[in-house]
Structures are given as structure tokens and as C-alpha cells.
C-alpha positions in Angstrom: -10.4 -1.0 -33.3 -9.9 -0.8 -37.1 -11.0 -3.0 -40.2 -13.3 -3.1 -42.5 -16.1 -6.0 -40.9 -19.6 -7.3 -42.3 -22.4 -5.2 -41.9 -24.0 -5.2 -38.7 -27.7 -5.3 -38.3 -29.7 -1.9 -37.4 -25.9 -0.4 -37.0 -24.8 2.3 -39.3 -21.3 3.2 -41.1 -21.5 5.7 -38.6 -21.9 4.6 -35.0 -18.9 2.2 -36.0 -16.7 4.8 -36.9 -18.0 7.1 -34.3 -18.4 5.3 -31.1 -16.2 5.5 -28.4 -13.9 2.1 -27.2 -16.5 2.3 -23.8 -19.5 3.1 -25.8 -18.7 0.3 -28.4 -18.2 -2.2 -26.1 -21.2 -2.2 -24.1 -23.3 -1.7 -27.5 -21.0 -5.0 -29.2 -21.4 -7.1 -25.4 -25.4 -7.2 -26.2 -24.6 -8.7 -29.1 -24.2 -11.5 -27.9 -27.0 -13.8 -27.3 -27.2 -14.9 -23.3 -25.4 -13.0 -22.5 -27.7 -11.7 -19.2 -25.8 -8.9 -17.7 -27.7 -5.4 -17.7 -25.2 -2.7 -19.2 -24.7 0.6 -17.3 -25.7 4.0 -18.3 -23.5 5.2 -21.1 -23.8 8.7 -23.1 -25.4 8.5 -26.7 -25.6 4.8 -26.3 -27.8 3.6 -29.5 -30.6 0.8 -28.9 -29.1 -2.9 -28.2 -29.0 -4.7 -31.3 -28.2 -8.9 -31.8 -24.8 -10.2 -33.2 -24.6 -11.2 -36.1 -22.4 -13.9 -35.2 -23.1 -16.4 -31.9 -21.0 -18.3 -30.3 -19.3 -21.3 -32.2 -20.1 -19.7 -35.5 -16.9 -18.9 -37.8 -17.5 -15.5 -39.3 -15.0 -14.7 -42.1 -13.8 -18.4 -42.0 -11.6 -17.4 -39.1 -12.1 -19.9 -35.7 -14.0 -18.4 -32.7 -14.6 -21.1 -29.8 -15.0 -21.0 -25.8 -11.8 -21.2 -23.4 -10.3 -23.8 -21.5 -11.0 -23.7 -17.5 -8.0 -23.0 -15.4 -7.8 -24.1 -11.8 -9.2 -21.8 -9.3 -7.1 -18.6 -8.7 -7.4 -15.9 -6.1 -9.1 -12.6 -7.5 -9.6 -9.4 -5.5 -12.5 -7.4 -6.4 -11.1 -3.0 -5.8 -14.5 -1.1 -6.7 -13.8 2.1 -7.9 -15.5 4.6 -10.6 -18.4 4.8 -12.8 -17.6 2.6 -16.0 -14.2 1.4 -15.9 -12.2 0.7 -18.8 -8.6 1.3 -19.1 -6.4 1.1 -16.7 -2.2 0.7 -16.4 0.9 0.6 -13.3 3.7 2.0 -12.3 5.2 -0.8 -10.5 8.3 1.7 -9.3 5.8 4.0 -7.0 3.1 0.6 -6.7 0.5 2.6 -7.9 -2.4 1.8 -10.8 -4.4 4.2 -12.8 -8.1 2.9 -14.0 -10.5 5.4 -15.8 -13.9 5.8 -15.6 -15.8 6.7 -18.3 -19.3 7.1 -16.8 -18.1 10.2 -14.3 -14.9 11.5 -16.1 -12.6 10.5 -13.5 -9.4 8.3 -12.9 -9.1 6.2 -9.7 -5.5 5.4 -8.2 -5.1 2.3 -6.3 -2.2 1.6 -4.2 -1.2 -1.5 -5.2 0.5 -2.7 -2.2 -2.7 -2.8 0.0 -5.2 -2.8 -3.3 -6.8 0.4 -1.8 -7.7 3.7 -3.6 -5.3 6.6 -2.3 -6.9 9.4 -5.0 -9.6 10.5 -7.7 -8.8 12.7 -10.3 -11.2 14.4 -12.4 -10.3 14.6 -16.4 -12.3 15.1 -19.4 -15.2 13.9 -20.8 -15.4 9.8 -21.5 -12.0 9.2 -20.9 -10.6 6.2 -22.2 -7.3 4.1 -22.2 -4.2 5.3 -20.1 -0.4 4.8 -20.3 2.3 5.8 -18.0 5.4 7.3 -18.1 7.7 6.0 -14.8 10.6 8.2 -15.9 8.9 11.6 -16.2 6.1 10.0 -13.6 3.3 11.0 -15.6 0.0 9.0 -16.5 -1.9 9.9 -20.0 -5.8 9.6 -20.5 -7.6 9.8 -23.1 -10.4 12.0 -23.5 -12.9 10.9 -26.2 -15.8 13.3 -26.4 -13.1 16.2 -25.4 -10.7 15.1 -28.3 -7.7 15.9 -25.4 -4.9 14.1 -23.3 -5.0 14.6 -20.2 -1.2 14.7 -18.1 -1.3 14.0 -15.1 1.4 14.0 -12.3 1.7 10.8 -10.7 3.6 12.6 -7.5 0.9 14.6 -7.2 -1.9 13.1 -8.2 -3.4 16.1 -10.7 -4.0 17.0 -14.3 -0.9 19.4 -14.4 -1.5 19.8 -18.1 -4.4 19.3 -21.1 -3.4 18.4 -24.6 -5.6 18.8 -27.3 -5.3 16.1 -30.3 -7.2 14.7 -33.1 -11.1 13.3 -32.9 -12.1 10.9 -31.0 -8.8 9.6 -29.4 -9.0 6.1 -28.1 -5.4 4.5 -27.0 -2.2 6.1 -25.5 1.0 4.1 -25.6 4.3 5.5 -24.4 7.9 4.7 -25.6 9.7 6.0 -22.9 13.2 5.9 -24.0 12.7 8.1 -27.2 10.3 10.3 -25.2 7.5 9.9 -27.4 3.4 9.0 -26.8 1.5 7.5 -29.2 -2.1 7.8 -29.7 -5.0 6.8 -32.4 -7.8 8.8 -33.8 -10.2 6.7 -34.4 -12.9 9.7 -35.6 -10.0 11.3 -38.0 -8.3 8.3 -39.1 -4.9 8.9 -37.8 -2.0 8.2 -35.0 -0.5 11.3 -33.8 3.0 11.5 -31.9 3.6 13.6 -28.6 6.7 14.8 -27.1 6.3 13.8 -23.6 9.1 16.0 -22.7 7.7 19.1 -24.3 3.8 17.6 -24.2 3.8 19.2 -27.9 2.6 16.9 -30.9 5.4 16.0 -33.4 3.6 14.2 -36.3 0.3 13.2 -36.9 0.2 9.7 -39.4 -2.8 8.7 -41.2 -3.9 5.3 -40.8 -6.6 3.1 -41.7 -10.3 3.0 -40.9 -11.3 3.3 -37.2 -7.9 3.0 -35.4 -7.9 2.3 -32.0 -5.6 0.0 -30.5 -1.4 0.4 -30.9 1.4 -1.8 -29.5 4.8 -0.5 -29.5 8.8 -2.3 -30.3 11.2 -0.1 -29.7 13.8 -2.3 -30.5 12.4 -3.1 -34.1 11.1 0.9 -34.0 7.5 -0.5 -35.1 4.2 0.7 -34.0 0.9 -2.1 -35.1 -1.7 0.2 -35.0 -5.2 -1.7 -34.7 -8.3 -0.2 -37.8 -11.4 -1.6 -36.5 -13.2 -1.3 -39.6 -10.7 -2.3 -42.0 -10.4 -5.8 -40.3 -6.0 -4.6 -40.7 -3.1 -3.3 -38.8 -1.0 -0.9 -40.2 2.7 -0.6 -39.1 4.5 2.3 -38.7 8.5 3.4 -38.5 8.5 4.7 -35.8 11.8 7.0 -36.2 10.4 8.7 -39.5 6.7 8.1 -38.5 5.1 6.9 -41.7 3.4 3.5 -42.1 5.6 1.1 -43.7 4.6 -1.7 -46.2 0.4 -3.2 -46.4 -2.0 -3.4 -44.3 -1.6 -6.6 -42.7 -4.8 -8.4 -42.7 -6.6 -9.4 -39.3 -9.5 -10.4 -37.4 -12.5 -9.5 -37.5 -13.1 -6.1 -35.8 -9.6 -5.9 -34.7 -9.7 -3.8 -31.6 -6.1 -3.8 -29.1 -2.4 -5.0 -29.6 0.2 -5.3 -27.5 4.0 -6.6 -28.6 6.8 -9.1 -27.2 9.8 -7.8 -28.8 11.7 -10.4 -27.6 10.4 -13.0 -29.6 8.8 -11.0 -32.5 5.6 -10.8 -32.0 2.8 -8.9 -32.2 -0.4 -9.7 -30.6 -4.2 -8.6 -31.7 -7.4 -9.1 -30.0 -10.7 -9.7 -32.6 -13.1 -8.4 -31.0 -16.1 -10.2 -33.4 -14.8 -13.2 -34.4 -13.3 -14.4 -30.9 -9.8 -15.3 -31.5 -6.1 -13.2 -31.3 -4.3 -12.8 -34.2 0.0 -13.5 -33.8 1.5 -11.3 -36.2 5.4 -12.2 -36.9 6.8 -8.4 -36.4 10.2 -9.6 -38.4 7.8 -10.4 -41.7 4.8 -8.1 -40.3 2.7 -11.7 -41.0 0.1 -13.1 -39.3 1.6 -17.0 -37.8 -1.1 -18.2 -36.0 -5.0 -17.3 -34.9 -6.3 -18.9 -31.3 -9.5 -18.8 -30.4 -9.9 -17.4 -26.8 -13.8 -17.2 -26.0 -16.4 -14.7 -26.6 -15.5 -10.5 -27.6 -11.8 -10.7 -26.1 -11.2 -6.7 -25.9 -7.6 -6.0 -24.5 -4.4 -7.7 -24.2 -1.4 -7.3 -21.9 2.1 -9.1 -22.6 4.1 -10.7 -19.0 7.5 -10.8 -20.9 8.8 -13.3 -17.6 7.0 -16.0 -17.7 5.6 -16.4 -21.7 2.1 -15.5 -20.7 0.1 -12.9 -22.6 -3.7 -12.1 -21.0 -6.7 -11.2 -22.6 -10.0 -9.9 -21.5 -12.7 -11.9 -22.3 -15.7 -9.2 -21.9 -18.5 -11.5 -22.8 -16.9 -14.6 -20.5 -16.2 -11.8 -17.7 -13.1 -14.2 -17.7 -9.3 -13.7 -18.5 -8.2 -16.2 -20.7 -3.9 -16.6 -21.0 -1.8 -17.7 -23.5 1.2 -19.6 -23.6 3.3 -17.5 -26.5 5.6 -20.1 -26.9 3.0 -22.5 -27.7 0.0 -19.9 -28.6 -2.3 -21.5 -27.1 -5.0 -21.2 -24.4 -3.5 -22.4 -21.0 -5.8 -21.3 -18.3 -9.1 -18.7 -17.9 -9.7 -16.7 -14.9 -13.1 -15.1 -13.8 -13.5 -11.9 -12.9 -15.8 -9.0 -12.7 -18.6 -8.1 -15.3 -17.2 -7.4 -19.2 -13.6 -6.9 -18.3 -12.6 -4.1 -20.6 -8.7 -2.7 -19.6 -5.3 -5.0 -18.6 -2.6 -4.3 -16.8 0.8 -6.6 -15.7 2.6 -5.2 -12.6 6.0 -6.2 -14.4 7.8 -5.6 -11.0 5.6 -8.6 -9.4 4.7 -10.7 -12.4 2.0 -12.6 -10.4 -0.4 -9.5 -10.5 -2.3 -8.4 -13.2 -5.2 -6.0 -13.2 -8.4 -5.9 -15.1 -10.4 -3.2 -15.3 -14.4 -4.5 -15.0 -16.9 -1.9 -17.2 -20.5 -3.3 -16.1 -20.2 -3.6 -12.1 -17.4 -0.8 -11.3 -14.3 -2.6 -9.9 -10.9 -3.5 -10.4 -9.8 -7.0 -10.4 -6.6 -8.2 -8.8 -5.2 -12.0 -10.4 -2.6 -13.1 -8.4 -0.2 -16.5 -8.8 -0.1 -15.7 -12.7 
């Protein structure tokens, strides 16, 4: 997450800069009043602190607010490991891969039966996951190990481990160019990995506290959220260079996704309860959408023009109509949903990793 936020009481700059995504989410969830859930244990977690923002307030002059109730939606719950954070789907082999930050594993789910079929040991404090369907690989960032685990999705084994920068958080794959993009939160860089050789080909300096990255391969751009700067850096992925000036967004930008067909990038602003919409032609913010309390991850469904956002403090998923930039529904899921993924081959399937009740929710009919 990247951008400069107002000083949070009792929260030092060290913690704002150095907490991994899974720990940061739990700490920030504890800020919000009336959140009655007891957080699961986390390594090196500081004491709970109060949020400087309250529901209905407008930090930094930006809108906040609740989400619109929608009709009941079928949701299936799958028990997984401890502290699920990231999730990604390989539609070609009908598998979902979900990272468990508390027990250093990845759970593999058969998406046709919604059953766990494998558990894979990975590095210390795994965070987000990306899947390369062409190479039959899944990539997992291990925050405390400063590594990326490369999983062979045919055998469900780790075939190699790549050393990267400090505090790797997000991973995104461009399958056509055989490139993997990793945000390193603690050294303010994005690293580019050749997925055919598993070697680092570029290290790019970005803003303060980079967490999320969204790819637009058609326009040759990557959008990187800088949590401590409240900005988004734009990278030209043809030359691996930051272009233009950082784009100001909401408070605490966490993760990002791009809808190339309509030239929009979406950024979850965790600290002001909104999603910023960026026009990727002009690299300017064209809309700010209130979504609910503590929006975290985002996934785009290009088939039905919807964006799905995990709203952690509401235990819900907000559904945005990307044509009108409005919330059209909310769906109740597990406790403290973090990562989210859409199964593109069956676009009515959405998966969330629910950090505090150790489950994955499967949403149907959206």
C-alpha cells in the first residue's frame, strides 16, 4: 500500500512502513470502532490502536460511507489454513491457490468440487499469489523470507525459490511477456522477474511503501500503490521505468486492478473507505467510489463489467458496476476478507480469502 497518510496515534513510521500486508490489515482492522471480532494471532503484531477515522467521516476531504444492500447470494464456505490472505485462480485446471500467513502454507482448492486437494509449504509469512496458466506456475510472495516461492501447479510442489527485495507483498504476472512483477514494501521497489528463467531482470524505484500492482499489458503500464504516499506510480513496462508524476489517490491505497478494455484502473483506499478510478489514457483520477469500511483487494470481471472489492470491516464484498462507477450490491462473506479472485472461465464465481475465520468464501451468481 502506498501513500502518505496522516499520523496514526501510537503507530510509528517504522510500523507503517514495515508491516506486511497480512499484519497491517489486522492492525488496521483493529482501528475501526465497533469491530467486535478478535483477531487471530499474528507474528510481531503491535498492540491494537484506535483509528483516527470513524465511519461516516471524510478523512482528507474524501468520501466514505457504507455499501448498498443487495439480494441474497449463494455463498459456499471452505475451511483452509490459518490466516488466509491472498488467493488466485487457474481456470484451465480448475484450481484456486490461497496463502495462509500464519502457517506458511498454500492451500489448493478444486474449484469444481470446492474441496481442498493439497497443502504446500512455502516461505515465511506468505502474502499474495499470482498464477501463470501458460507455464503452469503459481508465485507466492514470502514477506519475512524476502523470497518468492514458485509452485508447479501440475505437481503442487515448490520447484524453486527466488530471492527478491525486502518485504515482498504483491505479485502480478504478464503471461504474454513472461514477466512477473513483485512489490517490495520495505525497500520501495518493484522487481521484474523473467518467468522462463526465474531471474530478476529489473529493479524499479517507486513511492513509499509499495504494496499493490495492477497490469495493463495492452498499454504497457503497471500501476503501483504507494501506501505511505497516498499515490500511485505508473511504470512503462516496456522499458521498466516510472513515467510521469505519482497520481494522488485516497488515503492508504492498498491494492489495484486494471480493466484494459475501458481504460480504467481501480485502487482500494483502505483508510478512507473508497475506491479511486484512474483513467489509464490520462493517468488521472476520474471517480471516487464510497464502498464500505476498510476496502482491501479488488478483482475485475471483464465479462459482466463488474469490479469486486473485499470490504474487510464489513465482512463483505462490494460489487461495482464499472460502467456507472456505482456500488450495485454487497455480499456477506467470512470474517475480515482480504484477497479476492474471479474465475474467468466461470465468471459467476468469486473467491475471497477470509483472514480471521480461516476460510475461503465462494460466491455464485455474480
